[in-house]
C-alpha positions as CSV (number, residue, x, y, z in Angstrom):
1,M,-52.3,-44.1,-20.1
2,H,-52.2,-41.2,-22.4
3,D,-55.6,-42.3,-23.8
4,L,-57.1,-42.1,-20.4
5,I,-55.6,-38.7,-19.6
6,A,-56.8,-37.2,-22.9
7,R,-60.3,-38.7,-22.4
8,I,-60.6,-37.3,-18.9
9,A,-59.3,-33.9,-20.0
10,A,-61.8,-33.7,-22.8
11,K,-64.8,-34.9,-20.8
12,A,-64.1,-32.9,-17.7
13,G,-62.9,-29.8,-19.5
14,I,-59.5,-29.7,-17.6
15,S,-55.9,-29.7,-18.7
16,E,-54.1,-32.9,-19.3
17,S,-51.7,-32.1,-16.5
18,I,-54.5,-31.8,-14.0
19,A,-56.1,-34.9,-15.4
20,Q,-52.9,-36.8,-14.9
21,Q,-52.5,-35.7,-11.3
22,A,-56.1,-36.6,-10.6
23,V,-55.7,-40.1,-12.1
24,A,-52.5,-40.6,-10.0
25,I,-54.5,-39.6,-6.8
26,I,-57.3,-42.1,-7.7
27,L,-55.1,-45.0,-8.6
28,S,-52.9,-44.4,-5.5
29,F,-56.1,-44.4,-3.4
30,L,-57.3,-47.7,-4.9
31,A,-53.8,-49.2,-4.5
32,K,-53.9,-48.4,-0.8
33,E,-57.5,-49.3,0.0
34,G,-58.4,-52.0,-2.5
35,P,-57.7,-55.7,-2.4
36,D,-54.1,-56.3,-3.4
37,S,-54.8,-59.0,-6.0
38,Q,-57.5,-57.1,-7.8
39,V,-55.6,-53.8,-7.7
40,G,-52.5,-55.6,-9.0
41,K,-54.6,-56.8,-12.0
42,L,-55.9,-53.3,-12.5
43,L,-52.4,-51.6,-12.4
44,D,-50.9,-54.3,-14.6
45,S,-53.6,-53.9,-17.2
46,I,-53.1,-50.1,-17.8
47,P,-49.7,-49.3,-19.2
48,G,-47.9,-46.9,-16.9
49,A,-50.4,-47.1,-14.0
50,R,-48.1,-49.0,-11.7
51,A,-45.2,-46.6,-12.4
52,M,-47.5,-43.7,-11.8
53,V,-48.6,-45.0,-8.4
54,E,-45.1,-45.9,-7.4
55,A,-43.8,-42.4,-8.4
56,R,-46.6,-40.8,-6.4
57,N,-45.9,-43.0,-3.4
58,D,-42.2,-42.2,-3.6
59,G,-43.1,-38.5,-3.4
60,D,-45.2,-38.9,-0.2
61,S,-43.6,-37.5,2.9
62,G,-44.4,-40.6,4.7
63,D,-47.2,-39.0,6.8
64,S,-49.9,-38.5,4.2
65,G,-52.7,-39.6,6.5
66,G,-53.1,-42.8,4.7
67,G,-53.2,-41.6,1.1
68,L,-56.1,-40.9,-1.1
69,L,-58.6,-43.3,0.6
70,G,-56.5,-44.2,3.6
71,G,-59.4,-44.8,5.9
72,L,-62.8,-43.5,5.3
73,L,-62.8,-40.8,7.9
74,G,-59.1,-41.0,9.1
75,G,-57.8,-37.5,9.5
76,A,-56.2,-36.2,6.4
77,G,-56.6,-39.6,4.7
78,G,-59.6,-41.7,3.7
79,M,-62.1,-40.8,1.1
80,M,-62.3,-37.2,2.4
81,G,-58.5,-36.9,2.1
82,A,-58.7,-38.0,-1.5
83,F,-61.5,-35.7,-2.2
84,G,-59.5,-32.9,-0.6
85,E,-56.5,-33.7,-2.8
86,L,-58.7,-33.6,-5.9
87,K,-60.3,-30.3,-4.8
88,G,-56.8,-29.0,-4.2
89,L,-56.1,-29.4,-7.9
90,G,-58.9,-26.9,-8.5
91,L,-61.5,-29.4,-9.4
92,E,-65.2,-28.8,-8.8
93,M,-67.5,-31.6,-7.6
94,G,-68.8,-32.3,-11.1
95,E,-65.2,-32.5,-12.4
96,V,-64.2,-34.8,-9.5
97,Q,-67.1,-37.1,-10.4
98,T,-66.2,-37.1,-14.1
99,V,-62.6,-37.9,-13.3
100,A,-63.5,-40.8,-11.0
101,K,-66.1,-42.2,-13.4
102,E,-63.9,-42.0,-16.4
103,T,-61.0,-43.6,-14.5
104,L,-63.1,-46.4,-13.4
105,D,-64.8,-46.9,-16.7
106,Y,-61.4,-47.0,-18.5
107,S,-60.2,-49.4,-15.8
108,K,-63.1,-51.7,-16.5
109,E,-62.3,-51.6,-20.2
110,Q,-58.7,-52.6,-19.5
111,A,-58.9,-54.9,-16.4
112,G,-62.4,-56.2,-16.8
113,E,-65.6,-55.2,-15.1
114,E,-65.5,-57.9,-12.5
115,T,-62.0,-56.8,-11.3
116,V,-63.0,-53.2,-10.9
117,D,-66.4,-54.0,-9.3
118,E,-64.6,-56.1,-6.7
119,I,-62.3,-53.1,-5.9
120,I,-65.3,-50.7,-5.7
121,K,-67.2,-53.1,-3.4
122,S,-64.2,-53.5,-1.1
123,V,-63.7,-49.8,-0.4
124,P,-66.4,-48.4,1.9
125,G,-68.2,-45.4,0.5
126,L,-66.6,-45.5,-2.9
127,S,-69.8,-46.5,-4.7
128,Q,-71.5,-43.4,-3.5
129,L,-68.8,-41.1,-4.9
130,I,-69.1,-42.4,-8.4
């Protein structure tokens, strides 16, 4: 996981702390919105990813509006909710795109391109973001 965090921090020009928070948002979103079997493979292929998602979910108040991508247009959730969370970290649009692209590229390296492509295809609107 540290490799991914360092990679994102360097490519996006952000701190490792912000990079880690952003990755947690993205992985949590995928866990909530993607197909369970494919997301499970993804989380199991990146050391620390499952624990990161679980820790983030444990910290939710229970009314998070569906999480990062908890419904494409659903109130505080959905893709707009995830984008809002990433912007809330102080990320600009270009940085959000870099974080998302690097997270998904790294995920493909670890879990396989087919697994990640299936997740991307299953989440409405995700392919337009990356």
